[in-house]
C-alpha positions as CSV (number, residue, x, y, z in Angstrom):
1,M,0.0,0.0,0.0
2,N,2.9,2.4,0.8
3,L,4.4,1.8,-2.7
4,L,1.1,2.7,-4.3
5,R,0.7,5.7,-2.0
6,Y,4.3,6.9,-2.8
7,S,3.7,6.4,-6.6
8,L,0.7,8.7,-6.4
9,L,2.4,11.3,-4.4
10,A,5.1,11.3,-7.0
11,L,2.7,11.6,-9.9
12,I,0.8,14.4,-8.3
13,I,3.4,16.5,-6.5
14,W,5.9,16.1,-9.3
15,N,3.4,16.9,-12.0
16,L,4.6,13.8,-13.9
17,P,1.6,13.3,-16.3
18,T,2.0,16.9,-17.8
19,F,5.8,16.7,-17.6
20,I,5.7,13.3,-19.4
21,L,3.3,14.7,-22.1
22,E,5.8,17.5,-22.8
23,V,8.9,15.3,-22.9
24,S,7.5,12.1,-24.5
25,G,4.6,13.1,-26.5
26,D,0.8,12.7,-26.4
27,V,0.7,8.8,-26.2
28,M,3.0,8.6,-23.2
29,G,1.5,11.6,-21.5
30,S,-2.1,10.3,-21.9
31,N,-1.1,6.9,-20.5
32,S,0.6,8.5,-17.5
33,S,-2.5,10.5,-16.8
34,Y,-4.7,7.3,-17.2
35,L,-2.3,5.6,-14.9
36,M,-2.5,8.2,-12.2
37,F,-6.3,8.1,-12.0
38,G,-6.4,4.3,-12.4
39,L,-4.1,4.0,-9.3
40,L,-6.3,6.6,-7.5
41,L,-9.3,4.4,-7.9
42,V,-7.4,1.4,-6.8
43,Y,-6.1,3.3,-3.8
44,Y,-9.6,4.6,-3.0
45,F,-11.1,1.1,-3.1
46,L,-8.3,-0.4,-0.9
47,A,-8.1,2.5,1.7
48,K,-10.2,2.9,4.7
49,K,-13.2,5.0,3.8
50,N,-14.0,8.3,5.5
51,L,-16.7,10.8,4.9
52,P,-16.2,12.5,1.6
53,L,-15.4,16.2,1.4
54,W,-18.8,17.3,0.4
55,A,-17.8,20.9,0.1
56,F,-15.4,20.2,-2.6
57,I,-17.8,17.8,-4.3
58,A,-20.7,20.5,-4.2
59,L,-18.3,22.8,-5.9
60,G,-17.2,20.4,-8.6
61,V,-20.8,19.3,-9.3
62,S,-22.3,22.8,-9.4
63,Y,-19.5,24.1,-11.7
64,F,-19.5,21.2,-14.1
65,L,-23.3,20.8,-14.4
66,I,-24.0,24.6,-14.7
67,S,-21.2,25.4,-17.1
68,G,-22.1,22.2,-19.1
69,L,-25.7,23.6,-19.5
70,V,-24.6,26.6,-21.5
71,Y,-21.7,25.4,-23.6
72,V,-19.6,22.2,-23.6
73,G,-17.6,22.2,-26.9
74,D,-15.9,18.8,-27.0
75,F,-18.4,16.7,-24.8
76,E,-15.9,13.8,-24.3
77,N,-13.3,16.3,-22.8
78,Y,-16.0,17.7,-20.6
79,V,-17.0,14.3,-19.2
80,F,-13.4,13.3,-18.6
81,K,-12.6,16.5,-16.7
82,F,-15.7,16.1,-14.5
83,L,-15.1,12.5,-13.7
84,K,-11.3,13.1,-13.0
85,Y,-12.2,15.9,-10.6
86,L,-14.6,13.7,-8.7
87,I,-12.1,10.8,-8.6
88,F,-9.4,13.1,-7.3
89,I,-11.4,14.6,-4.6
90,L,-12.6,11.2,-3.4
91,A,-9.3,9.4,-3.5
92,G,-7.2,12.5,-2.8
93,A,-8.8,12.9,0.5
94,E,-7.8,9.3,1.5
95,L,-4.3,9.9,0.2
96,V,-3.9,13.1,2.3
97,R,-5.2,11.2,5.4
98,Q,-2.6,8.5,5.0
99,S,0.4,10.8,4.2
100,T,2.7,12.5,6.7
101,K,4.0,16.0,6.7
102,N,7.5,14.7,6.4
103,E,6.8,12.6,3.3
104,I,5.1,15.5,1.6
105,Y,8.2,17.7,2.5
106,I,10.7,15.1,0.9
107,F,8.4,15.0,-2.3
108,L,8.3,18.8,-2.4
109,L,12.1,19.1,-2.0
110,I,12.7,16.8,-4.9
111,G,10.4,18.8,-7.0
112,A,12.2,22.1,-6.0
113,L,15.6,20.3,-6.9
114,S,14.2,19.6,-10.4
115,I,13.9,23.3,-10.9
116,I,17.6,23.8,-10.0
117,V,18.6,21.0,-12.2
118,N,16.7,22.5,-15.1
119,A,18.5,25.9,-14.6
120,V,22.0,24.4,-14.3
121,V,22.0,21.4,-16.6
122,F,19.2,22.0,-19.1
123,Q,19.3,25.6,-19.9
124,D,17.1,27.2,-22.7
125,D,16.7,30.6,-24.4
126,Y,13.4,31.4,-22.3
127,G,15.7,31.7,-19.2
128,R,12.9,30.9,-16.7
129,Y,12.9,27.5,-15.4
130,G,10.2,25.2,-14.2
131,G,11.7,21.7,-13.7
132,F,9.1,19.0,-13.6
133,Y,6.4,21.9,-13.6
134,L,7.4,23.3,-17.0
135,N,5.4,26.6,-16.4
136,P,7.7,29.0,-14.1
137,N,4.7,30.2,-12.3
138,A,3.5,26.7,-11.3
139,A,7.1,26.0,-10.3
140,G,7.1,29.2,-8.2
141,L,3.9,27.9,-6.5
142,I,5.6,24.6,-5.7
143,S,8.7,26.4,-4.2
144,L,6.4,28.4,-2.0
145,I,4.5,25.3,-0.8
146,G,7.8,23.7,0.1
147,Y,8.9,26.8,1.8
148,C,5.7,26.6,4.0
149,F,6.4,22.9,4.8
150,S,9.9,23.9,5.9
151,F,8.4,25.2,9.0
152,I,7.5,21.8,10.2
153,I,11.2,20.6,10.4
154,N,12.3,20.8,13.9
155,H,16.1,20.5,13.2
156,K,17.1,24.2,12.9
157,K,20.0,23.5,10.3
158,L,17.8,21.2,8.1
159,K,15.0,23.7,8.2
160,L,17.3,26.6,7.0
161,I,18.7,24.4,4.4
162,G,15.2,23.6,3.1
163,I,14.3,27.3,3.2
164,F,17.3,28.0,1.2
165,I,16.6,25.3,-1.5
166,F,12.9,26.4,-2.0
167,T,13.9,30.1,-2.0
168,F,16.7,29.4,-4.6
169,A,14.4,27.2,-6.8
170,G,11.7,29.9,-6.7
171,L,14.1,32.7,-7.7
172,L,15.1,30.6,-10.6
173,T,11.6,30.8,-12.0
174,L,12.0,34.7,-12.0
175,S,8.3,34.8,-11.1
176,R,6.9,38.1,-9.9
177,Y,4.3,36.1,-8.0
178,F,6.9,34.0,-6.2
179,L,8.8,37.1,-5.1
180,L,5.8,39.1,-3.8
181,I,4.2,36.0,-2.0
182,W,7.6,34.9,-0.5
183,I,8.0,38.3,1.1
184,A,4.4,38.2,2.4
185,L,4.9,34.6,3.8
186,T,8.0,35.7,5.5
187,L,6.5,38.7,7.1
188,V,3.7,36.5,8.4
189,S,6.1,33.9,9.8
190,I,7.9,36.8,11.7
191,Y,4.6,37.9,13.1
192,A,4.1,34.3,14.4
193,N,7.6,34.0,15.6
194,K,10.3,36.9,15.7
195,K,13.0,34.5,15.5
196,N,12.1,33.9,11.9
197,A,13.4,37.3,11.0
198,V,16.6,35.4,10.2
199,I,14.9,34.1,7.0
200,F,15.3,37.6,5.3
201,G,19.0,37.1,5.7
202,I,18.7,33.7,4.0
203,G,16.6,35.3,1.1
204,F,19.2,38.2,0.7
205,G,22.0,35.7,0.7
206,T,20.2,33.6,-2.0
207,L,19.8,36.7,-4.1
208,L,23.4,37.4,-3.8
209,L,24.3,33.8,-4.8
210,L,22.0,34.2,-7.8
211,L,23.6,37.4,-8.8
212,S,27.1,36.0,-8.5
213,I,26.5,32.9,-10.7
214,A,24.2,34.8,-13.2
215,T,26.9,34.6,-15.9
216,F,26.8,30.9,-15.6
217,L,23.0,30.6,-15.7
218,Q,21.1,31.4,-18.8
219,L,18.5,33.7,-17.2
220,N,15.8,35.7,-18.7
221,S,17.5,39.1,-19.3
222,L,14.3,41.3,-18.6
223,R,13.3,39.5,-15.5
224,F,16.9,39.3,-14.2
225,E,17.3,43.1,-14.7
226,A,14.3,43.5,-12.5
227,I,16.0,41.9,-9.6
228,Q,19.0,44.2,-10.1
229,Y,16.7,47.2,-9.7
230,G,16.0,46.2,-6.1
231,F,19.7,46.1,-5.4
232,E,20.4,49.4,-7.2
233,N,17.5,51.1,-5.4
234,Q,15.6,51.8,-8.6
235,I,12.2,51.6,-7.1
236,D,10.4,53.4,-9.9
237,R,11.7,50.9,-12.4
238,L,10.9,48.0,-10.1
239,Y,7.3,49.3,-9.6
240,V,6.9,49.4,-13.4
241,F,8.2,45.8,-13.6
242,F,5.5,44.6,-11.3
243,Q,2.7,46.6,-12.9
244,E,3.8,45.6,-16.5
245,N,1.3,43.1,-18.1
246,S,-0.4,42.7,-14.7
247,R,-3.3,40.3,-14.1
248,T,-5.7,43.1,-13.4
249,G,-5.7,44.1,-17.0
250,T,-6.4,40.5,-18.0
251,W,-9.3,40.3,-15.6
252,A,-10.9,43.5,-16.9
253,M,-11.1,41.9,-20.3
254,Y,-13.7,39.4,-19.0
255,Y,-15.8,41.7,-16.8
256,D,-18.5,42.4,-19.3
257,Q,-19.2,38.8,-20.0
258,I,-19.4,38.1,-16.3
259,L,-22.0,40.9,-15.9
260,D,-23.9,39.8,-18.9
261,K,-24.4,36.2,-17.5
262,P,-23.9,36.4,-13.7
263,F,-26.2,33.5,-12.7
264,F,-25.4,30.7,-15.1
265,G,-22.2,31.8,-16.7
266,N,-20.9,31.6,-20.3
267,G,-20.2,27.9,-20.4
268,F,-17.5,25.3,-19.9
269,L,-14.0,26.4,-20.9
270,T,-15.1,29.9,-22.2
271,F,-12.7,31.7,-19.8
272,T,-9.6,29.5,-20.3
273,G,-8.6,31.2,-23.6
274,I,-8.9,28.0,-25.4
275,D,-10.6,29.8,-28.5
276,K,-7.1,31.8,-28.7
277,V,-9.1,35.0,-29.4
278,K,-7.8,36.3,-26.0
279,Q,-5.7,34.9,-23.2
280,G,-7.4,33.1,-20.3
281,V,-8.8,35.0,-17.3
282,H,-6.0,34.1,-15.0
283,N,-8.2,34.1,-12.0
284,S,-10.0,30.9,-10.5
285,F,-12.6,32.9,-8.9
286,L,-13.5,34.8,-12.1
287,L,-13.2,31.7,-14.1
288,T,-15.8,29.9,-11.8
289,I,-18.4,32.7,-12.1
290,G,-17.7,33.5,-15.7
291,E,-18.1,29.9,-16.8
292,A,-20.8,28.6,-14.3
293,G,-22.3,31.6,-12.5
294,I,-22.6,32.8,-8.9
295,L,-23.6,29.4,-7.2
296,P,-20.2,27.6,-7.5
297,L,-18.4,30.8,-6.9
298,L,-20.1,31.2,-3.6
299,I,-19.3,27.7,-2.6
300,M,-15.6,28.3,-3.6
301,I,-15.6,31.6,-1.6
302,I,-17.0,29.9,1.5
303,I,-14.4,27.1,1.3
304,Y,-11.4,29.3,1.0
305,I,-12.6,32.0,3.4
306,R,-13.0,29.3,5.9
307,L,-9.6,27.8,5.4
308,F,-8.0,31.3,5.5
309,L,-9.7,32.5,8.6
310,K,-9.2,29.3,10.5
311,S,-5.6,29.2,9.5
312,M,-5.0,32.8,10.4
313,K,-6.8,32.1,13.9
314,Q,-4.2,29.5,14.8
315,I,-1.2,30.8,12.9
316,K,1.0,30.8,16.1
317,I,0.1,27.0,16.6
318,T,0.3,25.6,13.0
319,L,2.1,28.2,11.1
320,Y,2.8,26.2,8.0
321,L,-0.9,25.8,7.3
322,G,-1.5,29.5,7.5
323,L,1.3,30.1,5.1
324,L,0.0,27.4,2.9
325,A,-3.4,28.9,2.8
326,L,-2.1,32.2,1.7
327,S,0.1,30.5,-1.1
328,I,-2.9,28.5,-2.5
329,I,-5.4,31.4,-2.4
330,T,-3.1,34.0,-4.0
331,Y,-2.2,31.5,-6.7
332,M,-5.9,31.0,-7.4
333,L,-6.0,34.8,-8.0
334,V,-3.4,34.5,-10.9
335,S,-4.4,31.0,-12.5
336,H,-7.4,29.8,-14.3
337,N,-7.0,25.9,-14.2
338,Y,-8.3,25.3,-10.7
339,F,-10.6,22.2,-11.7
340,D,-7.8,20.3,-13.3
341,N,-4.8,21.7,-11.3
342,Y,-4.2,18.7,-9.2
343,I,-1.4,20.3,-7.1
344,V,-3.7,23.2,-6.1
345,L,-6.5,20.6,-5.4
346,F,-4.2,18.3,-3.5
347,F,-3.0,21.0,-1.1
348,S,-6.4,22.4,-0.9
349,I,-7.6,19.0,0.4
350,W,-4.6,19.0,2.7
351,L,-5.5,22.3,4.3
352,Y,-9.3,21.2,4.7
353,I,-8.4,17.9,6.4
354,R,-5.2,18.7,8.4
355,M,-6.4,22.0,9.9
356,D,-7.9,20.6,13.0
357,K,-5.8,17.5,13.2
358,D,-2.4,19.3,13.1
359,R,-3.8,21.9,15.6
360,I,-4.7,19.2,18.1
361,E,-1.4,17.5,17.7
362,Q,0.5,20.7,18.1
363,E,-1.4,21.6,21.2
364,R,-0.6,18.3,22.8
365,I,3.2,19.0,22.2
366,L,2.9,22.5,23.6
367,K,0.7,21.5,26.6
368,P,1.6,17.8,27.4
369,L,-0.8,15.8,29.5
370,T,0.2,15.4,33.1
């Protein structure tokens, strides 16, 4: 059972089906995706059953049924995505319940190392690296999630090494999202425990390392120059960099469509940019209301507001969960593939299930029974 569980964790956390699709082509990519969902079904039937996560099921059912009423396009693709979502929520919950924090941390660490290997060994003209995750912004997310999990490590030196690796991997993506959220997460961690202020020193040292080896690495020149703006105190140019091609402009392109059909939406995949007339909406909340109307949006908001408020309430007890909630929610604000982004779904499930369990475990450590 452990071998099956580890195989699934590798497939999900390392983004292997998508990676294999890119590297080996459609046949191998499709087969690896079928393998992942086949193994999920096997795992679900073998695992001890718990109550399903009805909130996520309600979200998926409302989204797919309502968006499918208006426009489906490729019906087979629609059905497959619907079924895969349901399978993932059901089996993913059992996978989360049987997995430990340390196991997840190791898989995240290997995922981050793939980004570093990509930048050092397999350089390209694009100059922004994603490792197993291909997309630098997705790689930035996995680096942030790993950064969050670093706070569960009790051994101080190992924790700092993990923080360094995830920070360095995230910087190699040259993702504006990673930079901004890394700073926000670090500030929150300092609020929870002032001793975490040392992490800013690690971040500064990591930036210096990146600058010192930049001639060896083939980095995206425009993005790399933006990092230099910060060191040269060119605040105006740095501000322009973060504002250039911002997501707010992309969101605005879809406001009229949302307002035209707020109750039942415009239909499945209409906000993903699949028609190539304009790019996707790059916001999971706008995607949901834009394609399926207000009902699934309200369910999504309730789920994530609950996770956010609950994690913030116990931030000094289970710091990593609060940081993880911030990472996931902010990523949802800049991405539009929520319903088939299995990394986001997996760690959303993790948050939902582990919130109370980890708090109780930590309180037992802080206040041992006498």
